N, C-alpha and C positions, 0 to 999 in steps of 0.2 A: 503494499499500500503506500503511494506516495504521499508525502505530505506537499503543502505548497512551499515550503524551503526547499525542496530539492530543485526546484528551476531556478532559484537564487542562490543557492549554497556557494557555487564559484566567485561570484561578484560580491555577495556580503557576507564575509566570514572575517574572523579575529585570528586568523593563522600567520598573517603577516601584518607589520606594523602600518605599512601603506593600507592595506585591506581594512585593518581596524579604524583607521582614519576615516576612510570612503564609508564605512558602515555606520560609524557615529553620527558623520554628517549627514547621512539619509535619514538616521534616527533622529537627529536634532530638527530636521525639517519636516518631521512626520511622515517621511515617506518610507511605506512599509515597514514601520517601526514595530507594530505589532507582530508581524511575520518574524522578524529578528528575534524579538521579546520571547515568543512563543518556542522558536527553537533553541534559544539558549535556557529556556526552563525546561526543556526535553533531555538537553545534554547536561545542565549542571544543578538542575533543581529549581525549587520555588522562591530561593534565596535571589535569584538572579533578577526576578521581578522587581525587587525593591531598588535595584541599582537602575533599572531602566526608567521606572517612574520618578527617580531623584533626577536621573540624567534630564529626562523630559520637563521637569519641573524648572530645573536650573537652567536650563536653555529658553525656555520660555519666558521666565522670569528676570532672567539676569541678560544673558548674550543677545539675543534678538533686539531687546529695546534698544541695549548699547550702540549696535550695529545699525539700526534705524536711525538713531540719533546722530552717528556719524555723517551718514549719508543725508540727512535733512540739513545738518549744520554746513554741509560742503555746498548744498543747494542754495541755501540762504546767504553764505558769503558770496559764493558766485554772482547771484543776483544783485546784492548789495554793489559789487563792483561794476556790473553792467550799468546799474542805475546811476551810481556816480560818474561813470565815463559818460553816459548821456547827459547828465546835468552840465557837466563842463563843456561837453560840446555846444550844448544851448547857450551857456555863458559866452562862451568864445563867439558863437555865431551872433549873439545880441551886440555883444563888443565891437565885432566887426561892422555890423549894420549901423552902429551908432557913430562909427568912425566915418564911414561913407556918407553918412547924412550930414556930418560935420564937415567933411570934405566939400561937400555939394554945397552947402550954405555958404561956406568960404569962398567957392568958386563963383558962387552966384554975386556974393559981395564984391569980388574982384572984378566981376563983369565978363566972366566967360561966356561964351555962346551955349545955348542949349545943347546942339550936337556935341561939342566938347565934353559937357557933362554927361550925354547919355554914353558916351564910350564906357564908363564903369558899370553900365547896366548888366552888359554880358556876362562880367564876372558875378554880380549878384544872381543872376538868374542860373549860373552854374552851380553856385552855393546852395541855392534853395534846391535844386534838384538832388545835390548831393544830400541834403538835410532830409528829404522826404524819403531818399532811399535808407537812410540811417533809421528814420522814424519807421517804415515798413519793416526792417530788420528787427527793430526793438519790438514790435507788436508781433511779429511772427514767433520771435522768441518767448515772449510771454504765453501765446497761444499754445506752443509746445509744453510748456511747464504746467499748465492748466488741464 
């Protein structure tokens, strides 16, 4: 009579160190953990049940929340950096815009023609296109994260 363990006995075993790590990793993720526990109980006795339940509780209460916390913290830090870069870009863009307006006002005061002043418009259009691309990228990054 075949037990369900027979199909997995090669990949889920405690005979090598690497095999033990893989088996405990799968037990920690709830993958076939009852299968491993039942096989261990058949081989070593009911006392091994205590080990598997204790292992599951420790993994579920301690290790998984720590792991998830690291992932969330990394995401929050990355998002904060992107937001800071975006705010710097906005501030730089506003400074450039203000500077161009001051240059135009000074040019008008100096009596320059409208066509001479309009030469700077191409640069502003190009800057606005770049800004729109950055804004699209920021919005798409936010959409992927949610």
